[in-house]
Steps between C-alpha positions, in 0.01 A plus 500: 500500500752506789407150624501369143854635450615345828354163396669521160842585647456210742423264211807618310715446810361150546573417134857629539562280807329201338737528203800547731413186701457299181833626363704413809452128447474452878123458500238287335122525487521880499157658451296806585231466763170410342319734740577870454403562865701211647602603851793257510697537178534658156710217356548132585825317431698202623874466533628222274501173690233613745127447483427773755348804331647839584281805547648797316377854562581788262468870577555770239593820680673833446824540693467752782834673466485663844515149652680327209223243530187343357186583697243243605178616666366316803214338306761301303715378790304174537572401139869587533535315831336184364699476178796265457656755263432873478605703199477873436495652153624860482246717323695760298459868586639609163490347151877436499517318833562124500269258676645267761379184667595490868477189717408591857598323819291496820731743681556761232240756604421756766163654582432868446205635697267751339637472146342670201187707464293243689752493787505120531761260633710386205780249470801629312691215336860619486646475149848454651384188684318342207662312216464632145431184301436659161513837325260564216593753233219423254362844399153355436468362856653814653272725294187306590577499873588870490180582311286311753677638806280694743796598719545860609875436459457465122704754303 
C-alpha cells in the first residue's frame, strides 16, 4: 500500500508539472515518459525554436520544516543530476495547505548525513533558493495528495 501511494503521488505530481509546462507556452512536444521506470526523465519537452529535447524530472515530496527544504534520498540523486529541469511538488501535510511547484537549480541543496529513520544521506533542496512557479489551490488535487501521503509529518 505504501509504495502504491508513493507511485500515485508521483503520478499526480508529474501530471501537475506536465500541465504547467503546457500552459507556459514556452515548450512544445511536452509529454510524459513512456516508460514508468525511465532512469533519465519523467517528462520530455522542447523549448520553442529548439529541436533538442529536455529531460524533466519531477519529485513530489513533503516539506521538511526543520530544514525548510524538500528531501531527496541518495537513490534519486542520479535522476536529479541528469535532468535538464528539476521540479518539486509540495505534498500537503494538512487538507487546507496549498500545493506548490518549485523549480530547483543545481546549487540549491545541502546534504544532511544520517537523515530519517533509515539514517541515510539526504539532499535538502532549500525552498528559499528554489523558484515557486505555480501555486495550486484546487481542493480536489490537494485532498487527493493529502489522502495518499505516507509522511509522518502529516497532520
